C-alpha positions in Angstrom: 0.0 0.0 0.0 2.8 2.4 0.8 4.4 2.0 -2.6 1.2 3.2 -4.2 0.5 5.8 -1.5 -2.7 4.1 -0.5 -3.8 4.7 3.1 -5.8 2.5 5.4 -8.5 5.2 5.5 -8.8 5.0 1.7 -9.4 1.2 1.9 -11.8 1.7 4.8 -13.8 4.3 3.0 -14.0 2.1 -0.1 -15.2 -0.9 1.8 -17.5 1.2 4.1 -15.8 0.1 7.3 -14.0 1.9 10.1 -10.3 2.6 9.6 -9.5 0.7 12.8 -11.1 -2.4 11.2 -8.8 -2.2 8.3 -5.7 -1.9 10.5 -6.9 -4.8 12.6 -7.2 -6.9 9.4 -3.8 -5.7 8.1 -2.2 -6.5 11.4 -3.6 -10.1 11.4 -6.2 -9.7 14.2 -9.0 -10.6 11.7 -9.0 -11.8 8.1 -10.3 -10.2 5.0 -13.2 -12.0 3.4 -12.7 -13.2 -0.1 -15.0 -10.5 -1.5 -13.2 -7.8 0.4 -9.8 -9.0 -0.8 -11.1 -9.2 -4.4 -12.6 -5.7 -4.2 -9.4 -4.3 -2.8 -7.3 -6.0 -5.5 -9.6 -4.8 -8.3 -9.8 -1.2 -7.1 -6.3 -0.5 -5.8 -4.0 -3.2 -7.2 -5.3 -4.6 -10.5 -1.8 -5.3 -11.6 -1.2 -7.9 -8.8 -2.7 -11.2 -8.1 -4.5 -12.0 -4.9 -1.9 -14.5 -3.7 0.8 -11.9 -3.8 -1.2 -9.2 -2.2 -2.4 -11.2 0.7 0.7 -13.2 1.6 1.5 -13.2 5.3 4.7 -11.3 6.3 6.5 -14.6 7.2 5.7 -16.0 3.8 7.2 -12.9 2.2 10.4 -13.1 4.3 10.8 -16.8 3.5 10.5 -16.2 -0.2 13.0 -13.3 -0.1 15.6 -15.6 1.5 15.2 -18.5 -1.0 
């Protein structure tokens, strides 16, 4: 999100939820529904696939070291 200058409030506004809800989901406290993930991808990140966008941090680190 930072690379594209997209803020949590932008995603929250788009999905119609509180900003705190988005940050809870981004921090792993709750998951995004499939439909939320698809909507975020289509609106903000059409050039990326869902798997890449929603990888967990530990998966990203493991792939970077291999």
